[in-house]
Structures are given as C-alpha cells and as structure tokens.
C-alpha positions, 0 to 999 in steps of 0.5 A: 852393598854401600856400607859395611855394618858393624854393630851400630856403625856403618862403614862406607865401602868406598872409604874402606876400598880407598884406605886398603888401596892406599895401604896396598899401593904404599906397601908395594911401592916401598922399594921404588924411588924414595923421592917419588914414593914420598910424593905419592904418599903425600898426594894420596893421604892429602887427597883422603884428608881433604875429601873426608873433612871437606864435609864440614865445609860443604855441609856445615848446617848438617854437621852443626846439627849432628857432628856425628855425621862426620863419621859417615859422610864426606864432602861428596863431589865438591870434596873430591874436586877440592881434593883433586885441586889440592893434590894438583897444587902439591904435585906442581910444587913437589914434582922435581925428582918425580918419576912419572912411570912409577906414579902411573903404576902406583895409580893403576895399582891403587885403582885396581884394588879400589875397583876390585873391592868396590865392585865385589861388595856391590856384587858387580861380578863381571866388573870385579873379575875384570878388575882382578885380571887387571890387578894381576897384569899390573903385578905380573907385567905392567903396561900403560894400556892398563890405565886406558882399560881402567878408564873405560870401566870407570866411565861405563860404570859411574859416568862422567860426573864421578870423582874417580872418573875425573881423577883418572882422566887427569892421570891420563892427561898427565900421560898424554902431556908427558908422552905426546903420543897421538896414538894415546890421544886417539885411544882415549877418544875411542874408549870414551865414546865406547864407554858412553855408548855402552852406558846407554844400553845397560839392562833395565832395572829389576824390581822386587814385590813388597807389602803395600805400605799402610800405616798411621803417621805421627799426626794420627793420619792413615798413609796408604802408598797406593793412594799417593800420586808420586812416581817414586817413593823413598822410604827410610827405616829408622830408630831414634837411638841409632847413631847413623840414623841421627847422622843422616836426619839433617840430610833427609830433611834437607832433601825433603825441603827440595824434593824433585818433582814426582818424588816423595820421602817418608820415614818409617819408625820401627817403633817395636825396636825403639824407645817409645813415642816420647823419644820419637817426638824429641827426635823429630823436634831436634831435627825439625822433621817435616816429612811424613813419619809412619809408625810400624808399631808391631814391626810388620813392615820391618819384617816384611821388608827384611830390615836387618840393619838400620838405617835402611833406605828403600826406593819404590816405584809407583806400583810399590815395587822395590828398585834398590835399597841402601843399608846405612846412612844416606846423604842428600846428594845420594838421594838426588842421584837415586831420584834422577836414576829411577825417574 
C-alpha cells in the first residue's frame, strides 16, 4: 500500500511514516541534551518542510494547473536532495554544542520507526520484523552498528537512488569522519557490496490474471488491449469529481507526453460512478488530456479489477496480467520508476 485512503483523500504512507517517526523521536529525545535536541528538531522539521513544498518549485506547471496537488505530492528526489542540502547548511551553522552520539541515536530511532511503518503498510513482513528488532535494540541497548544494519536494509530495499539511502549515507559519513575508524569504513564497503548483490537476486514479480480490456474510447473508437503492441500498459481508473484524480492529472498527461519506449498509458473513466459525459469532456479539456480515455459505462471493469478507491493505477504486462497497483494519486516520477522496474 502506497497511500492510506480516508474518504476522498489519500495520505501517502511515506509522509505518515515520516511524521510519526519525527514525533516519536522528539518525544524520546526530550530528556537529552537541550542544545542538541533543539538542533535536531530544527533539522528534521526543516527537512520535512523543504521536501514537501519544493513540489511547487520543481513541478510548477502541475501545481499551477492543479494547486490541490500540493496535498498529495512532494518535490520527489530533487526535493529530498534540496532538503538534505538545507539540513547540512543548518547543521554546519549550528553545530556548536551538538552531541553527535545523541544525534546518531536520534536518527537511528527515526529510521527504525520510519522503516517499521513503511514496510508494514507495504506488507514487506520480513523487513518490517527486522526493523522492529532494530527498534527494540535501540531502545534497549543502543549500539552504533545498528546504523550499519539499517543502511544495508535501506540499500537492498530501495537502491542507490533512494533519498533516504542518500541521507543515511551522509549520517554514516559523519560517523566515519568523527571516529576515523578503519573498521567502520571497511564495514560500510562490505555491507554496501552485500546489499547490492542481494538486490540482483530478488524474487521474480508475481502476476494476477485480469479481465481483458475491451472498451469504447471518448472518440468512439474500440480499444482492445490484446491488439496493442506495447510491452507494458499503465491503466489509471478515475472519476472527474475525485480530488486526488484532479491532482494527478497534470502528472499523467506529462508522462503521456514522454512515454518510455514500449509503454502505453490509458485512462478508464468509471462512468457509472461519475457525473456524465459533459463533466468528463470538461475535465479532459481542463487538463489537456491527449492519451486514450476509455469509458466503463456499466462498471464492469471497475468491479472486475476490484477498484474500491480512486484513483487506482494498475500496471499490466503484454499478456494483460496485473503486475502492481497503486491506490491513490501517482506522480510522473513514480510512473517512470514503475516503467523502468517492469520493462
């Protein structure tokens, strides 16, 4: 699960995990050194604010077209990097009196809670259990090696381009600089190689059989998925009245304008749950939609694909089998990541 759906609103699990991790870490750190605690508070909240609102900077056209998208999206990897840079500058300016041991423990605690929540919602139970064990060990008897264990899990599960892998790497660099311990340097290298090797032997993606798509489009043409030549089809189920659907539309259209080779994007309007053809035409005009929009007038495919919350995006292979689904709004960056993952 990528989003937690509450009525018409979808809350990204990563945001929820981030907020709860900060709140818990702040609570557990209240009795520690006051100067260090204030610096840590400033660093993490600054990180969160810059990461969130950098969306306006890096996705201005999408934000301008749909301001509500700020509720659902953030600055992505660029936003994370800008937040890391901001946090680094703040730390350099305010590092006097900063107790590094307290800072490392705070970060380890933060990552343990963040990973535990994220992996639990995404049903990665082995990783969630590992995160829980590390969390218990932090609270029971803190050791620096826990940071290295978290690094391995992060790198294996997310890869080198993940923002938290980068942030955690910077924490480890601060540890190596402060301690100048050759054993720690060797350990980072070994664990990095191990995590990279494990990434290459992940299990193959499972598939789920789905009803073959055969629907009319808004241009009154028949669209049959089995007759298409693409290797991967990204299917977005939506309705015009849905706020998250409105928020993601600029991202979908931008992705449609820069489709990776062998990938197609189609939208399925759940017409039986929507406000009629006029509302759909106005919706498509507002967001300049150019990719195919199919009409599910009797909700046959909405039910066949078990669409409970909208928007829902389903990834299909060339046989029409489901590879993955995302419940909630999806960004252009995420769509490119999914296309790369399954091609």
